[in-house]
C-alpha positions in Angstrom: 71.9 90.1 139.9 73.1 89.4 136.3 72.9 85.8 133.9 76.3 84.6 133.5 77.3 84.3 130.6 80.6 81.5 130.1 82.2 81.3 127.1 85.7 79.0 126.5 88.8 80.1 126.5 92.1 78.7 125.6 95.6 80.5 126.1 98.8 80.0 124.5 102.8 81.4 124.4 103.7 81.8 121.1 106.7 83.7 119.6 106.7 86.1 117.1 107.3 84.2 114.0 104.3 82.1 115.0 102.3 85.4 115.6 103.8 87.3 112.0 102.9 84.1 110.1 98.7 83.9 112.1 98.4 87.4 112.1 97.5 88.0 107.9 95.9 85.1 107.7 93.3 86.2 111.0 93.5 89.6 109.2 91.5 88.0 105.8 88.7 87.1 107.7 88.4 88.8 111.0 88.2 92.7 111.9 90.2 94.3 114.0 88.7 95.1 117.5 87.5 98.4 116.9 89.4 99.6 120.5 92.1 100.3 118.6 94.0 103.2 119.1 94.4 105.3 115.3 97.0 104.1 113.0 97.9 100.8 115.0 96.2 97.8 115.7 96.9 97.6 119.0 95.8 99.2 122.8 97.0 99.6 126.4 95.5 97.5 128.7 96.8 97.7 132.3 94.3 95.6 135.3 95.1 96.1 139.0 94.4 92.4 140.5 92.6 91.9 144.1 93.6 88.9 146.9 93.2 88.3 150.4 94.8 87.6 153.5 95.7 84.2 152.2 96.5 85.1 148.8 93.6 83.0 147.9 93.2 83.8 143.9 97.2 83.4 143.5 96.6 79.9 145.2 93.7 78.4 143.5 94.9 79.2 140.5 98.6 77.2 141.2 96.5 74.7 142.8 94.4 74.1 140.0 91.2 74.6 141.5 88.3 74.0 138.8 85.8 76.6 140.2 87.7 80.0 141.0 87.3 83.8 140.8 89.3 86.8 141.2 88.5 91.1 140.9 90.5 93.3 139.3 90.0 96.8 138.1 91.0 97.7 134.1 91.9 100.9 132.5 92.8 101.5 128.4 95.9 103.5 126.9 96.4 105.2 130.5 93.0 106.8 130.3 90.4 107.1 133.5 87.5 107.8 130.9 86.7 104.3 130.8 87.3 102.3 134.3 86.3 99.2 135.0 85.6 96.9 137.4 85.4 93.5 136.9 84.9 89.9 138.4 86.2 87.0 135.9 84.9 83.7 136.8 86.2 80.5 135.8 84.5 76.6 135.6 87.0 74.4 133.9 88.1 76.1 130.0 85.0 78.7 130.5 85.3 82.1 131.9 82.8 84.6 132.5 82.9 87.9 133.5 81.0 90.8 135.8 81.6 94.5 134.6 80.8 97.4 136.0 82.0 100.5 135.6 84.0 102.7 138.6 84.0 107.3 138.5 87.6 108.4 139.1 86.5 109.3 142.3 85.2 105.2 143.3 89.0 103.8 142.0 90.5 106.6 144.3 88.4 105.5 147.4 90.0 101.1 145.9 93.1 102.7 145.8 93.1 104.6 149.7 91.3 101.2 150.5 88.5 102.7 151.6 85.6 100.5 151.3 83.0 102.5 153.8 80.9 104.8 151.4 80.2 101.1 149.1 78.1 99.8 151.3 75.3 102.1 150.3 75.9 101.8 146.6 74.2 100.4 144.3 76.9 98.7 142.2 76.2 95.7 143.3 80.3 94.6 142.5 81.3 97.2 144.7 79.7 96.2 147.5 80.7 93.1 146.8 84.1 94.0 146.7 83.2 96.1 150.2 81.9 93.0 151.7 85.2 90.6 150.7 87.4 93.6 151.7 85.6 93.3 155.6 85.2 89.6 155.7 88.7 88.6 154.0 90.7 92.0 153.6 91.0 91.7 149.8 92.8 94.7 148.4 94.9 95.5 145.4 98.3 93.0 145.2 99.3 93.8 141.6 99.5 95.3 138.1 99.5 93.6 134.7 100.6 95.9 132.5 100.6 94.8 128.4 99.7 95.7 124.8 96.7 94.0 123.5 95.6 93.1 119.3 92.9 91.8 118.8 90.5 90.3 116.5 87.0 90.0 116.4 84.4 86.9 114.5 81.0 86.9 114.7 81.2 83.5 113.9 80.7 81.9 117.1 81.4 85.0 118.5 85.7 84.4 118.6 87.1 87.2 120.1 91.6 86.4 119.3 94.4 88.8 121.3 97.6 88.6 121.1 98.9 90.4 124.0 103.1 91.4 124.0 105.4 92.9 126.1 103.7 91.9 129.9 104.8 94.0 132.1 104.3 94.7 135.9 104.3 97.3 138.8 107.0 96.7 140.8 106.1 96.3 144.4 103.3 99.3 143.5 99.8 99.5 143.1 99.6 103.0 141.6 97.5 102.4 138.7 97.4 105.8 136.9 101.3 106.3 137.6 102.3 106.3 134.0 106.0 106.7 135.3 105.3 103.7 137.6 108.8 101.6 137.8 107.9 98.0 135.3 109.4 94.7 135.5 109.2 92.8 132.1 107.7 89.8 133.2 107.7 87.5 129.8 110.7 87.6 127.5 110.0 90.0 124.7 109.5 87.3 122.2 107.2 85.5 124.1 103.2 86.8 123.0 100.5 85.4 124.7 97.9 84.4 122.2 94.3 83.8 123.9 90.8 82.3 122.0 87.8 83.1 123.3 84.7 81.5 121.8 80.9 80.8 122.8 79.6 77.6 122.0 81.9 76.8 118.9 84.9 77.8 117.2 84.8 77.6 113.2 87.0 75.3 111.4 88.8 78.0 109.0 90.1 79.6 112.5 90.4 76.9 113.8 92.9 76.2 111.1 94.3 79.8 111.2 95.3 79.8 114.9 96.6 75.4 115.6 100.3 76.1 115.7 102.1 72.5 115.7 104.3 72.2 119.5 102.6 74.5 121.3 100.7 73.0 124.4 97.7 75.2 125.7 98.8 77.5 128.7 97.6 76.7 132.8 99.4 79.5 134.0 97.9 83.3 133.4 99.3 86.9 132.9 97.9 87.5 136.6 100.3 84.4 138.1 103.3 85.3 136.2 103.3 89.2 137.4 102.6 87.7 141.1 105.7 86.0 140.9 107.9 88.9 139.7 106.4 90.5 142.8 106.1 89.1 146.7 103.9 86.6 147.8 103.3 88.1 150.5 102.8 91.5 148.8 99.5 91.8 150.7 100.9 92.8 153.8 103.7 95.0 151.6 100.8 97.3 150.6 
């Protein structure tokens, strides 16, 4: 098992005025994330999140549980060239991720609720998913979809992201369906800003992202999208 590396993670809801004010400042001393598409600073993310029969991931987040985890499958720009299975672990304000790349066949088996072959997999996270499916009936429950603009700095290993046009797949977990009916989960004027760093946040970056009257978020994109679907979506999939 790989050693977990926890990072600080802060989230804020900002508006386009905030975003337009911060963007040129950050660009002056941070690099655009290399995942950005040509001729743009952004890339598309679609994640398929899992929960169990008791909706543990959802209710632990809503209750403010200090230590919790959740699973997701993530793709970029609607492509199957890189499919990532991730486990996100949170302790207070610090988070860690375990990531393993999936084949399209492995992802298809997950979408078909066919976990049997994973017990013999050499991928520890897939085995864990198999066990959770058998013990807790863990399965996909909601799609979270947005455009991301990200900036990075080696000082403090800082990553600042702006997530725009948050949407959710309405009562569907069809991850690769580009024509999936989508529902706006946030007002188009709202952008989720995330600030991630290791042990310290350099002062010049901290000053650049400080905005008056902007409180840290306690609600995740996952929870927002779950609320737009049925809370008991486990039973409907």
